C-alpha positions in Angstrom: -42.3 -4.1 -33.5 -42.5 -0.9 -31.5 -39.7 1.5 -30.9 -38.9 4.0 -28.2 -35.9 6.2 -28.9 -34.8 8.8 -26.3 -31.4 10.4 -26.7 -30.1 7.7 -28.9 -31.4 4.8 -26.9 -33.5 2.0 -28.5 -35.5 -0.6 -26.7 -37.6 -3.5 -27.9 -40.5 -4.9 -25.8 -40.0 -8.4 -24.5 -42.4 -10.9 -26.1 -42.8 -13.0 -23.0 -45.4 -10.9 -21.2 -45.8 -13.4 -18.4 -42.1 -13.1 -17.6 -42.3 -9.3 -17.5 -45.3 -9.4 -15.2 -43.6 -11.8 -12.8 -40.5 -9.5 -12.7 -42.6 -6.4 -12.0 -44.5 -8.2 -9.3 -41.2 -9.2 -7.7 -39.9 -5.6 -7.9 -43.0 -4.3 -6.1 -42.6 -7.0 -3.4 -39.0 -6.2 -2.6 -39.5 -2.4 -2.8 -36.5 -1.6 -5.0 -35.8 2.0 -5.9 -36.6 3.8 -9.2 -34.7 3.8 -12.4 -34.3 6.7 -14.8 -34.6 6.1 -18.5 -34.1 9.5 -20.1 -30.9 11.1 -21.7 -28.8 13.6 -19.8 -30.6 16.7 -21.3 -34.1 15.3 -20.7 -34.3 14.1 -17.1 -37.0 11.8 -16.0 -37.7 8.8 -13.7 -39.8 5.8 -14.1 -42.5 5.5 -11.4 -41.3 4.0 -8.1 -41.4 0.2 -8.1 -41.0 -0.1 -11.9 -37.9 -1.2 -13.7 -36.6 0.1 -17.0 -36.8 -2.1 -20.1 -33.1 -3.0 -19.9 -33.6 -4.2 -16.3 -36.3 -6.5 -17.4 -34.3 -8.2 -20.1 -35.4 -6.2 -23.1 -33.1 -5.5 -26.0 -31.3 -2.2 -25.4 -28.9 -0.4 -27.7 -27.4 2.7 -26.1 -24.5 5.1 -26.2 -22.4 5.6 -23.2 -19.2 7.6 -22.5 -17.0 6.7 -25.5 -18.8 3.4 -25.6 -21.8 1.7 -27.2 -23.7 -1.1 -25.4 -25.8 -3.8 -26.7 -27.8 -5.6 -23.9 -30.1 -8.6 -24.0 -29.6 -9.3 -27.7 -29.5 -12.8 -29.0 -26.3 -14.6 -28.1 -23.5 -14.9 -30.6 -24.9 -12.6 -33.3 -23.0 -10.1 -35.4 -23.3 -6.4 -34.6 -22.3 -3.7 -37.0 -21.8 -0.1 -36.0 -21.4 2.8 -38.4 -20.7 6.4 -37.5 -19.3 9.7 -38.6 -15.9 10.0 -40.2 -16.3 6.6 -41.8 -16.4 4.9 -38.5 -17.2 1.2 -38.9 -16.9 -1.6 -36.4 -18.2 -5.2 -36.3 -18.3 -7.5 -33.4 -20.3 -10.4 -32.0 -22.4 -10.6 -28.9 -21.4 -12.9 -26.2 -23.2 -15.9 -24.8 -25.4 -13.6 -22.7 -26.3 -11.5 -25.7 -24.1 -8.6 -24.5 -21.6 -6.4 -26.2 -19.5 -3.3 -25.2 -17.6 -1.4 -27.9 -15.0 0.8 -26.2 -13.0 3.8 -27.4 -15.8 5.1 -29.6 -15.4 8.8 -30.5 -18.1 10.9 -28.9 -20.9 12.4 -31.0 -24.1 11.6 -32.8 -24.8 9.9 -36.1 -24.1 6.3 -35.0 -26.3 3.5 -36.1 -26.2 -0.1 -34.9 -27.3 -3.1 -36.9 -27.9 -6.4 -35.1 -28.2 -9.7 -36.9 -31.8 -10.9 -36.8 -33.2 -7.5 -36.0 -34.8 -5.3 -38.7 -33.4 -1.8 -39.3 -30.6 0.2 -37.8 -30.8 1.6 -34.3 -29.5 5.2 -33.8 -27.3 6.1 -30.8 -25.4 9.0 -29.5 -22.0 8.5 -27.9 -21.2 10.8 -24.9 -18.0 12.5 -24.1 -16.4 12.7 -20.6 -17.6 16.3 -20.1 -21.2 15.6 -21.1 -22.6 15.8 -17.6 -26.4 15.6 -17.1 -28.5 18.5 -16.3 -29.1 18.8 -12.5 -32.7 17.9 -13.1 -31.6 14.4 -14.0 -30.4 13.9 -10.4 -33.3 15.7 -8.7 -35.7 13.5 -10.5 -34.3 10.4 -8.8 -36.1 9.5 -5.6 -33.7 7.2 -3.8 -35.1 5.2 -0.9 -33.0 5.7 2.2 -32.6 2.0 2.7 -31.6 0.2 -0.5 -32.2 0.3 -4.3 -30.7 1.5 -7.5 -29.5 4.9 -8.7 -29.1 5.7 -12.3 -26.0 7.0 -14.2 -26.0 9.1 -17.3 -26.0 6.2 -19.7 -28.9 4.4 -18.0 -26.8 1.9 -16.0 -28.3 1.2 -12.5 -25.9 1.1 -9.6 -26.9 -0.9 -6.5 -26.8 0.9 -3.2 -27.7 0.6 0.5 -28.2 3.3 3.1 -27.9 3.2 6.9 -29.3 6.4 8.6 -28.3 7.6 12.0 -30.7 6.9 14.9 -33.3 9.7 14.7 -33.9 9.6 18.4 -30.3 10.6 18.9 -29.6 12.8 15.9 -33.0 14.0 14.9 -35.0 13.4 11.7 -32.4 14.6 9.3 -31.3 15.5 6.8 -27.9 14.0 7.6 -24.4 14.5 6.2 -23.6 11.5 3.9 -20.5 9.5 3.6 -20.1 7.1 0.7 -18.2 3.8 0.3 -17.8 3.2 -3.4 -16.1 0.1 -4.7 -16.4 -3.1 -6.7 -16.5 -5.3 -3.6 -20.0 -5.6 -2.1 -20.8 -2.3 -0.3 -24.4 -2.2 -1.6 -25.0 -5.6 0.2 -22.5 -5.9 3.1 -20.3 -3.0 4.3 -16.6 -3.8 5.1 -14.8 -2.3 8.0 -18.0 -1.6 10.0 -18.8 1.4 7.8 -22.6 0.9 8.3 -22.1 1.0 12.0 -19.2 3.5 12.6 -20.5 6.4 10.7 -24.3 6.4 11.7 -23.1 6.2 15.3 -21.5 9.6 14.7 -24.5 11.1 13.0 -23.6 10.4 9.4 -25.7 8.5 6.9 -23.6 5.7 5.5 -24.1 4.8 1.8 -22.5 1.9 0.0 -22.5 1.9 -3.8 -21.3 -0.8 -6.1 -19.3 0.1 -9.2 -20.7 -0.8 -12.6 -20.1 -4.4 -13.4 -19.9 -5.5 -9.8 -22.4 -7.1 -7.4 -25.9 -6.1 -8.4 -25.0 -3.1 -10.4 -25.4 -3.1 -14.1 -22.8 -2.7 -16.8 -19.5 -4.3 -17.5 -16.4 -4.0 -15.2 -13.1 -2.6 -16.3 -10.8 -1.7 -13.4 -10.9 2.1 -12.9 -11.8 2.9 -16.5 -13.0 6.6 -16.8 -16.6 5.5 -17.0 -16.3 4.4 -13.3 -15.1 7.8 -12.3 -18.0 9.5 -14.1 -20.4 7.0 -12.5 -19.0 8.4 -9.2 -19.8 11.9 -10.3 -23.4 10.8 -11.0 -23.5 9.0 -7.7 -22.5 12.1 -5.7 -25.0 14.3 -7.5 -27.9 11.9 -7.2 -27.2 11.4 -3.4 -26.8 15.1 -2.8 -30.2 15.7 -4.4 -32.0 13.5 -1.8 -34.1 15.1 0.9 -32.4 13.0 3.6 -28.9 14.2 2.4 -27.0 17.3 3.8 -23.6 17.3 2.1 -21.7 14.3 0.6 -18.1 13.1 1.4 -16.3 10.0 0.2 -14.7 7.8 2.7 -12.9 4.5 3.2 -9.6 2.7 2.7 -8.1 0.5 0.0 -10.5 0.1 -2.9 -13.0 2.7 -1.6 -10.1 4.9 -0.8 -8.5 4.7 -4.3 -11.9 5.3 -5.9 -12.2 8.7 -4.1 -9.3 10.1 -6.0 -10.7 9.1 -9.4 -14.2 10.4 -8.6 -13.0 13.7 -7.0 -10.9 14.4 -10.1 -14.2 14.7 -12.1 -15.2 17.6 -9.8 -18.8 16.7 -8.9 -20.3 20.1 -7.9 -21.9 18.7 -4.8 -18.9 16.8 -3.4 -17.8 18.3 0.0 -14.6 16.5 0.9 -12.8 13.2 0.6 -10.8 11.1 3.1 -8.9 8.4 1.0 -7.0 5.9 3.1 -4.4 3.3 2.1 -4.5 4.2 -1.6 -2.3 3.9 -4.6 -0.7 6.8 -6.4 1.0 4.9 -9.3 -0.3 1.4 -9.8 2.8 0.3 -11.7 5.4 1.6 -9.3 3.6 1.5 -6.0 2.2 -2.1 -6.1 2.1 -4.1 -9.3 5.8 -3.8 -10.4 7.8 -2.1 -7.6 11.1 -1.4 -9.3 9.9 -3.2 -12.4 9.5 -6.6 -10.5 6.1 -8.3 -10.6 4.6 -8.3 -7.1 2.9 -11.6 -7.6 1.7 -12.2 -4.1 -0.5 -9.1 -3.9 -1.0 -7.5 -7.3 -1.4 -10.7 -9.4 -3.3 -12.6 -6.8 -5.6 -9.6 -6.0 -6.3 -9.1 -9.7 -7.3 -12.8 -10.2 -9.6 -12.5 -7.2 -11.1 -9.3 -8.5 -11.9 -11.0 -11.8 -13.8 -13.7 -9.8 -15.6 -11.1 -7.7 -17.0 -9.2 -10.6 -17.9 -12.3 -12.7 -21.3 -13.9 -12.5 -21.8 -16.2 -10.6 -19.7 -14.1 -8.3 -16.9 -15.1 -5.9 -19.3 -13.5 -3.3 -22.1 -15.8 -2.3 -24.1 -12.8 -1.1 -24.3 -11.5 -4.7 -25.5 -14.8 -6.1 -28.1 -15.1 -3.3 -29.4 -11.6 -4.0 -29.7 -12.3 -7.8 -31.9 -15.3 -6.9 -34.4 -13.0 -5.3 -33.9 -9.6 -7.0 -34.8 -9.5 -10.7 -33.1 -6.2 -11.3 -29.9 -7.6 -9.8 -30.2 -10.7 -12.0 -30.9 -8.7 -15.2 -28.0 -6.4 -14.4 -25.6 -9.3 -14.9 -26.3 -9.2 -18.7 -23.0 -7.5 -19.6 -20.7 -9.5 -17.3 -19.4 -11.4 -20.3 -17.9 -8.0 -21.4 -15.9 -7.6 -18.2 -12.2 -6.7 -18.9 -9.9 -9.0 -17.0 -7.8 -7.2 -14.5 -5.4 -10.1 -14.2 -4.7 -10.0 -18.0 -4.1 -6.3 -17.7 -1.6 -6.6 -14.9 0.3 -9.6 -16.3 0.1 -8.2 -19.9 1.6 -4.8 -19.0 5.1 -5.5 -17.6 6.2 -2.0 -18.5 4.8 1.4 -17.7 2.5 2.4 -20.5 -1.1 3.3 -21.4 -2.7 0.6 -19.2 -1.1 2.0 -16.1 -1.1 5.7 -17.0 -4.8 5.9 -17.4 -5.2 4.3 -13.9 -2.6 6.4 -12.1 -4.2 8.7 -9.5 -1.0 10.7 -9.4 -1.9 12.1 -12.8 -5.4 13.2 -11.6 -5.1 14.6 -8.1 -4.2 18.0 -9.5 -7.8 18.2 -10.7 -9.2 17.6 -7.2 -10.8 20.8 -5.8 -12.2 19.6 -2.4 -10.5 19.2 1.0 -8.6 16.0 1.1 -7.1 13.9 3.9 -4.7 11.2 2.7 -4.0 8.4 5.2 -0.9 6.3 4.4 0.8 3.5 6.3 4.5 3.1 5.4 4.6 -0.7 5.8 1.1 -1.3 4.3 1.2 -4.9 3.1 -1.2 -4.3 0.3 -0.8 -0.8 -1.2 2.6 0.2 0.2 4.1 3.5 1.3 4.3 5.2 -2.2 1.0 7.2 -2.0 2.5 9.7 0.4 4.1 11.3 -2.7 0.6 12.3 -3.9 0.4 15.2 -1.5 2.8 17.4 -3.6 0.7 16.9 -6.7 -2.4 18.7 -5.3 -3.0 22.3 -6.2 -1.5 24.7 -3.6 -4.9 26.3 -3.1 -6.6 23.0 -2.1 -6.5 22.1 1.6 -4.9 18.7 1.2 -3.4 16.9 4.2 -1.3 13.8 4.8 -1.6 11.6 7.8 1.4 9.2 7.7 2.0 6.3 10.1 3.8 3.1 10.5 1.5 0.1 10.3 -0.6 -2.1 8.1 -3.6 -1.9 5.7 -6.0 -1.4 8.6 -4.8 1.7 10.4 -7.6 3.9 8.9 -10.1 2.7 11.4 -7.9 2.4 14.5 -7.1 4.6 17.4 -5.4 7.9 16.7 -5.7 7.5 13.0 -9.5 7.0 13.1 -9.7 10.1 15.5 -8.0 12.2 12.8 -10.4 10.9 10.1 -13.4 11.8 12.3 -12.0 15.2 13.1 -11.5 15.9 9.4 -15.1 14.9 8.5 -16.5 16.9 11.5 -14.7 20.1 10.2 -15.9 19.8 6.6 -19.1 17.8 6.7 -20.6 19.0 9.9 -21.9 22.5 10.6 -18.9 23.9 8.7 -18.0 26.7 11.1 -15.8 29.1 9.1 -13.6 29.8 12.1 -13.1 26.1 12.8 -12.2 25.5 9.2 -9.7 28.4 9.1 -8.0 27.1 12.3 -7.8 23.6 10.9 -6.4 24.7 7.6 -3.8 26.9 9.4 -2.2 23.7 10.9 0.8 22.1 9.2 -0.6 19.8 6.4 1.5 16.8 7.3 1.0 14.8 10.5 3.3 11.9 11.3 2.3 9.4 13.9 5.3 7.5 15.2 5.5 4.1 16.8 1.8 3.3 16.3 0.9 0.2 18.3 -1.5 -2.5 17.0 -4.5 -0.7 18.5 -3.6 2.4 16.6 -2.2 4.5 19.5 0.8 6.6 18.6 3.9 6.9 20.7 4.7 10.4 19.3 3.3 13.0 16.9 5.2 15.3 14.5 3.8 18.1 12.4 5.6 19.1 9.2 5.1 21.8 6.6 5.7 19.4 3.8 6.6 15.8 3.2 9.6 17.1 1.3 11.1 19.1 4.2 14.3 16.9 4.1 15.3 18.7 0.9 18.2 16.8 -0.7 18.7 14.7 2.4 22.0 13.6 3.9 24.4 11.4 1.9 26.0 8.5 3.9 28.8 6.7 2.1 28.7 2.9 2.2 32.0 1.6 3.6 32.5 4.8 5.6 29.4 6.2 7.3 27.8 2.8 7.0 30.6 0.3 7.5 30.6 -2.7 5.2 30.0 -5.9 7.3 32.3 -8.7 6.0 33.7 -6.7 3.1 36.2 -8.3 0.7 38.8 -7.1 -1.8 40.6 -5.1 0.8 37.4 -3.6 2.1 36.5 -2.1 -1.3 33.6 -4.4 -2.3 31.0 -6.7 -0.7 29.5 -9.7 -2.5 26.4 -11.8 -2.0 25.1 -14.9 -3.8 21.9 -13.9 -5.7 19.4 -16.7 -5.4 16.1 -15.2 -4.2 13.0 -17.2 -3.2 10.7 -17.6 -6.2 7.1 -18.4 -6.8 7.5 -22.0 -5.6 8.5 -20.8 -2.2 5.7 -18.3 -2.2 3.2 -21.0 -2.9 4.7 -23.0 0.0 4.2 -20.1 2.3 7.8 -19.1 2.7 7.1 -15.5 1.8 4.0 -15.1 3.9 5.0 -14.6 7.5 2.3 -13.6 10.0 1.7 -10.0 10.6 4.2 -8.3 12.9 6.6 -11.2 12.6 9.9 -11.0 10.6 11.4 -14.2 9.2 15.1 -14.9 9.6 17.1 -14.0 6.5 16.0 -16.3 3.7 19.0 -15.7 1.4 22.5 -14.3 1.2 23.0 -10.6 1.6 25.4 -7.8 2.3 24.9 -5.3 5.1 26.2 -1.8 5.9 25.9 -0.5 9.5 26.5 2.8 11.2 28.1 3.4 14.5 25.8 4.1 17.5 23.9 7.3 17.1 24.7 10.0 19.5 21.2 11.4 19.4 17.7 10.6 18.2 17.3 10.8 14.4 14.1 11.4 12.6 13.6 10.6 8.9 10.6 11.4 6.8 10.3 11.0 3.0 11.7 8.8 0.3 15.3 7.8 0.3 17.8 6.8 -2.5 20.2 3.9 -2.4 22.8 4.7 -5.0 24.8 1.6 -5.7 27.6 0.5 -8.0 27.1 -3.2 -8.7 28.6 -5.9 -10.8 26.7 -9.1 -11.6 27.7 -12.4 -13.1 24.6 -12.2 -15.3 22.9 -9.6 -17.6 20.2 -8.7 -15.1 19.4 -8.9 -11.4 16.6 -8.0 -9.1 17.7 -5.9 -6.0 16.0 -5.4 -2.7 17.3 -2.7 -0.3 16.1 -2.7 3.3 16.6 -0.1 6.0 16.6 -1.4 9.6 17.4 -0.1 13.1 19.7 -2.2 15.3 18.3 -1.1 18.6 20.3 -0.7 21.8 18.8 -4.0 23.1 20.5 -5.8 20.1 17.2 -6.5 18.2 17.0 -5.5 14.6 13.8 -3.7 13.6 12.3 -3.4 10.1 11.9 0.1 8.8 11.4 0.1 5.0 12.4 -1.5 1.7 12.8 -0.7 -2.0 13.3 -2.7 -5.2 14.8 -2.4 -8.6 15.3 -4.7 -11.6 18.7 -3.6 -12.8 17.7 -3.5 -16.5 15.0 -0.9 -15.5 17.6 1.5 -14.1 17.1 4.3 -16.7 15.8 7.4 -14.9 13.3 10.0 -15.7 15.8 12.8 -15.2 13.2 15.6 -15.1 11.3 14.1 -12.2 14.1 12.4 -10.3 15.7 14.1 -7.2 18.5 13.3 -4.8 16.1 11.5 -2.5 13.7 10.1 -5.1 14.9 8.3 -8.2 12.0 7.8 -10.6 12.7 5.1 -13.2 11.1 5.2 -16.7 10.1 1.5 -16.7 9.3 1.7 -20.4 10.0 -1.1 -22.8 12.4 1.1 -24.9 14.4 2.1 -21.9 15.6 -1.4 -20.9 19.3 -2.0 -20.8 21.0 -5.2 -19.8 24.0 -5.2 -17.5 27.5 -5.8 -19.0 28.4 -9.0 -17.2 31.1 -8.5 -14.6 31.3 -4.7 -15.1 30.5 -2.2 -12.4 27.3 -0.3 -13.2 25.6 2.5 -11.3 22.0 2.0 -10.2 19.7 4.0 -8.0 17.1 2.2 -5.9 14.2 4.2 -4.3 13.5 3.3 -0.7 9.7 3.7 -0.4 8.5 6.7 1.6 8.7 6.2 5.4 8.9 8.1 8.6 10.8 6.7 11.5 12.6 7.8 14.7 16.0 6.1 15.3 16.9 6.1 19.0 20.1 7.4 20.5 22.5 4.5 20.8 20.9 2.6 17.9 22.7 1.6 14.6 21.3 2.4 11.2 21.6 -0.7 8.9 21.2 -1.0 5.1 20.7 -4.5 3.6 21.2 -5.4 -0.1 20.0 -8.7 -1.4 17.4 -10.3 -3.7 13.7 -9.7 -3.2 11.6 -11.6 -0.7 11.0 -12.3 2.9 10.6 -8.8 4.3 7.0 -7.9 3.6 3.8 -9.5 4.9 1.8 -10.4 1.8 4.3 -9.0 -0.7 6.0 -11.8 -2.7 7.8 -11.2 -5.9 8.4 -13.1 -9.1 12.1 -12.4 -9.3 14.7 -13.3 -12.0 16.2 -16.7 -11.3 19.5 -16.7 -9.5 22.6 -18.8 -8.9 25.3 -16.1 -9.4 27.2 -13.5 -7.4 26.5 -9.8 -7.2 29.2 -7.4 -6.0 28.6 -4.0 -4.4 31.4 -1.5 -4.8 32.1 1.0 -2.0 35.4 2.7 -2.9 36.6 6.0 -4.2 36.2 4.6 -7.8 32.8 3.1 -7.1 31.3 5.2 -4.3 28.0 3.6 -3.3 25.9 5.7 -0.9 22.6 6.1 0.9 20.8 9.4 0.7 18.6 9.6 3.8 15.7 12.1 4.5 16.8 13.5 7.8 14.3 16.0 9.3 15.5 18.5 11.9 12.5 19.0 14.3 12.2 18.7 18.1 11.3 15.2 19.2 9.6 14.1 22.4 9.8 10.3 22.2 8.5 7.9 24.8 10.5 5.0 26.1 11.5 2.6 23.3 8.7 0.2 22.8 9.3 -3.5 23.2 9.8 -5.5 20.0 6.5 -6.7 18.5 4.5 -3.8 20.0 5.0 -1.4 17.0 2.6 -2.1 14.2 4.2 -3.7 11.1 7.7 -3.0 12.3 8.8 -6.4 13.7 12.1 -7.3 15.1 14.4 -10.3 14.7 
């Protein structure tokens, strides 16, 4: 038995020589890119057209970032790891012969014993700050079509490249934009990325995260190792002769990934333009107000587990693996994937699982120009990410582009024009005067009444998304009259019986985009008189209620609407709260933005029948109410207002009372912004993206 140990990595030659030769022949035939096999402090690359031992199915034992990997061992054998400070761990390889040990303290001195293998294999475990020497990246010769780039632990990430037309934009090098996700960007770009950006003179690169598509490794949704892979990705791409600056682009998954990668501060990263992201996974999407968002968060997680498994949910991945031996060998650790669905359903309170994956905790580490794109009624990631802007360092040119609309606004009309403008400023010729002029503009741009092609009816510039200060407090029962109040006008009562998962499965909670179902349940409403002038709001809002329920807990939904002069009611925004989650983080809460703890120890049941104060955050929004319209606030159980958002609420069958008296003064704190408005004629119902009427 021969050994090759480099930087704590051991590999054993495969005995089936004919298999190896066949794999190498296949690699040469398809022209896959090179793979690096040296540790961070000793950069090197295998010759083009050759794969590393791990890619070809050889036993590999290696250290990673706070992890140890065993790849291509015998299935179901015992592995023992010993290390410094009496570290000892035993585990068993899976049916593919793979094993990932996580949360291993960084350092040297680890040895790995594998049942059936002679001797102990030494490995070194890396820390998050153990970045490779720049020579490691310069040594990687990445073909500008497709191939594999190598990360610091030896994992190969699949990529594809689409260059601009050299007849139109010259021979290069070109500024590079990167789509990085666990979908299939290395095989098939979403959203026309491989067409849109090359048409503008940018090289478009799609890279699959570890544990997805044809990339190696195991998948764990936004673990730190994925962020650091992004660091390596940026540096490796920047070192290529066809590359002239690197920016991260995209919406949704590739939007969120930008925040994590940029927080690691890759030296060669130029800018990021994250669209339709998530700031706080728990509060923004998975458990708004502490209520499981089953229709998106749980269903998405289940689908993501299927995407990253092998065989994959994506037929393209399976087809590639049939013809690409590196892709096939890279599936060896898929049995070590961490289930996202189990993480979501197994974490009903805010805790370590969510906090590690909360971009709001990381954006303060971002040091490059940033353009956040956020749609208030986004049916997938919600309006919450607008709050990220205030968490950036003051010295960083971070901007927010906020619009009404759905999850696709990033690539439409006026929004897309702003994305292109941002990239042209920072990734083009980088004219200092142009950059200075751009950064002198107000950092917040609000596009109002965006239509379904992305064209805005009006545009407002703000110095901050917090310009509303403490907002205006409107009293329920007075400023917003109680419709159908009882008890002498002092209370309003609705029967709590929200649609549950059965109705979701039957499609009750999934209306078509830009349609709004009639009310599905009982509710109470509070409506203002006609406005005597146009009214602009921008920011979060707080619905401060006194409630009494005939049970020990209740799930609340609050919805803001505009009753237009034509009599149609138009959706503006919603917010949610499970009453037992009402405990506040007093230090970070404000008049306009209650922030709930959502921790297991902070839960408090209601005292049945007693009035209790609760604060419900209305998700961030910007909206212009027209002169002559009425402002309406609805309180009911969750469900029926959001395309693709369906909740798993507490069961009902009891009454909930909202007080609005001197003794129980419920109110609505609204983020009114005093700026000049130049609004067009009120659009017809159905023409404003994701703000339907009924």
